[in-house]
N, C-alpha and C positions, 0 to 999 in steps of 0.2 A: 233270195234275201232282198229286201227293199234297200236300195242304195242310199237313201236318205235316212240316217239313223233317227232323226227327229220324229219321223212318222211311226216308228216301231212301238214306242211307249203308248202313243195314242191308239194305235191299232189294237193293242191289248185292252186298254181301258175302255174303249168304245163298245166292246162286246161283253164286258163283265155283267151287265144287268140281265143278260140272256143265259147266264150259266146257273147251274144248280148250286146250292150252298157248298156241297162237297167239291164241285169243280172250282168254285171261287177259292176255297181253302187251298187246293192244290196249286192253282195259279199263283196265289200269294206266296206259298212256300217256295216255288221255283223262282219267282221274281226277286224275292228277298234272300235267296241263297248266295252268300258272299263268295263261295269258292266255286261257283259255276264255271265250267271250262269245256273245251271241246272233248275232254276225256270223260266228262260226266255222262254216264250211260243211262239209257232208258230204264234199265233194270234198277239202277240206284234210285232214280227219281220215284219209280213205282213203289219200291220197298220203303223209302222214307215216308211216303204218304199213305201206305197201306192200301194201295189201289192196284189194279191190273195194269200191265204195260199197254194193253189195248185201249184202256181208258185214257191214258196219258196221250197216246197218238190221236185218239178221237178228239180230245180236248185241244190239242195243237191245231187240228183242222178247224175246230169251231172258232178258234181265234184268227182264222184266215191264213194259217201257215200250211205249207204242203205236207208237213209231218213233224215229228219230234226233232229231227236234226235241223230242219229249217228254223223251228222255234228256238232251239238252243243257240244256234249260230247268230240268229237275229238279235236275241236278247243279250248275248255277250257283246255284240257290236254296239247295241244301244247303251249298255251299262258302261262302256268305255268312252262314250261320247261326252262332249262338253255339256250338252243340253241335259242329259240324264242327271248329271251331278249338280245341277243348279238347285234342285229341291233338297231341303233338309227339314226334318220335323222340328217344331218348336218345343223347346224343353223348359221346364219350370225355372231352371237356374239361368236361363239366357239373360244377358244384359240387354238394355234397350238397343244398343248398337247391333248386337247379334240378331235380335228380333226383327229390326228394320231390314237388315241384310237378307234374312230368310224370307220375309214376306215379299220383298222386292224381287228376289231371285226366283221365287215360285211364280210370280206374275210374268217375269221375263220368259220362263220356261213355257208357260201357257201360250204366250204370243208366238214364240219360236215354233212350237209344235203345231199350233193351229195354222200357222202360215204353211207348214209342210203338207198338211192334209187337205187344204182348201181346194175344191174342184173349180178350176178357172172357168170352165164352160158353164157350170151352174151359177157361178158368180155373175158372169156376163148376162145370162138369161134372166137372173133376178133383177139386175139393173134395168134391163129392157122392159120387163113386165111392169115394174114400178113406174118407170118413166111414162109408159103408155096408159096407165090406169086412170079411170075416171074417179073412183074413190079408193083411198088407201086406209084400211083399218088395221090396227095393231092389237093383238091379243097377248096378254101376259099377266102374271100375278107375282106378288112379292117383289124380290129384288129385280126380277126380269122386267117388271113394269117400268122401273127406273131406266133401264137400258132402252126400252121402247120410247119413253118420253124424250130421251136424248136424241134419238134419230128423228122423231117428230119435230122437235125444236129446230134441228139443223135443216130439215126439208122446208120448213116454213120460212126460213131465212132466204131461200132461193125461190120462194113463190109456190111451193108445192104443199097443199093442205092435206093433213092426215088426222085421224082420230085414234087415241089410245084408250082401250077398254081393259080394265083390270078387275071387273066384277063379272061373275059367271052369268048372271041374268042379262046384263047389257051386252055381253059378248054374243049370247044366243039371239038377242033382239037384232043386233047388227047383222049377224050371219043370215038371219031370215029374210033380209031385204037386199042382200047383195046379188049381183048378177054377173054376166059374162065380162063386162068391162071393168070389173073391180078386182082388187087384190087384197089379200089378208097376209100380214106378216106375223107369224106366231113365234114368240121367243120363250123357250122353256129349257132350262138346264137338263132336266131328266127326260123331257120329251114324253112323259107319261102322265102329266097333269090333266085330269079329266076336265077340269073347268076350262081348259084351253082346247083340249082335243075334241070335245063334243061340238063346239061351235065351228071348229075347222072342218069337221065332216059335213056339217050343215051348209057351210059356205061353199064348199066344193060341189056339193049336190046341186046348189043353185047356180053353178057355173063359174064362180069366182076362182081366180088363181090363188094358190096358197104357197107361201114361202116360209120354210121352217128354219129357225136358228136354234140348234140344239147340240148337246154334247154326244148324243148317241144316235148313230146312223140307222140303227134298227128299231128305234123307238116308235110308238104309235103315231106321234105327230109327224115324224119323218115319213112313215108309210102313207099317211093321209095327205101329204103335201106334194105339190108339183115340182118344187125345187127345194133342195136341202143344202144348207151351209153349216158345216160342222165346226164347232169349237172343241177344244180339249183342255183339260187341266188336271193336275195331280192333287193340288190342295194339301191340306193337313188335317189331323184329327181335330184341332181346335177351330180352324177356319172352314173346314169342309172343302169341297171342290168349288162351291158356288162363287166364292170371293175371286179367285183367279179366273174362273170361267167368265165372270162379268167383264173383266179386263179384256179378255180375248174377244168376247162378243162385241164390245164397244169398238174394238179395232176393225172387226169385220164390217160393222155398220158404218164406221167412218169411211172406210174404203168404198163401200157401196154408195154412200152419199156423194163422194167425189166422182164416182163413175156415172151416177145419174146427172150430176151437174154438168159434166163434160158433154153430155148429149146435146145440150143447147147452152153452151157456155156464155154467150152474149146475154141471153135472157136471164140466166142464173146470176150473172154479175150485175145486171140492171136491178133485179129484185133484191139482191144482197145490199146494194147501195140504198135502195128505198127503205128496207127494214132497218138498216143501221142508222139512217137519218131519222126514222121515226123514234127509235130508242134514244138517240141523242137529243131530239126535241123534247121528249118526255123528261129527261134528266135536267134539261135547262129550264123547264117550266116552273 
């Protein structure tokens, strides 16, 4: 059993895209089972879902548990944790107060669980690669592009220039001219967006280092990148996963920005003062 309950929900969600529709249905049945206990048998789960016991054991292993008992115990541990109970579905009759509480608590859950699964060694390597890079290009589409622009803006404040590309053609053009000294940061919730994945493959073939920020560790973008930083979120039927996921990704990139700035703090502070003064001068103009 993973000793940190915050990581258990994420461990299950991160592997859902690689399950069959039937497997997903069984996982959903188990995770939503309100009376799940240590007395819940493998036979009971199999019968409730009209599948074989062998299939349930195989499914538990696909979710990275040692077997059904490990899956059952871990899920019970997670269900009784404070972080698991932060999320609640938005209902039509919710008041504005209830709606605000649910949205905020879902974002808090995403941050807590993302913190529990972040690979510190990968985080340190990402900061080092970005700090040493000649060119920094960021690839993202939709809401992920907003996250990329936020990091690009922060880096510029400390004197590090980067480019954000959110168009499939410009991403490929960028990837075609990158080389060994360059880095690409790919931000994708699903990790399966072809518009981002194709240029990542091209960029790495040309020698560039690729850093992926994604919710799914086994996604195509993760497989095609040198460093992967995973976020996680449960989301809701109305908001989807993306809303809370962006909050978690912004936190990862904020921490990455600070780690990069720390590598040459004096230079970062000098450039920060210059950029702040430039903005101040413009406002007074």
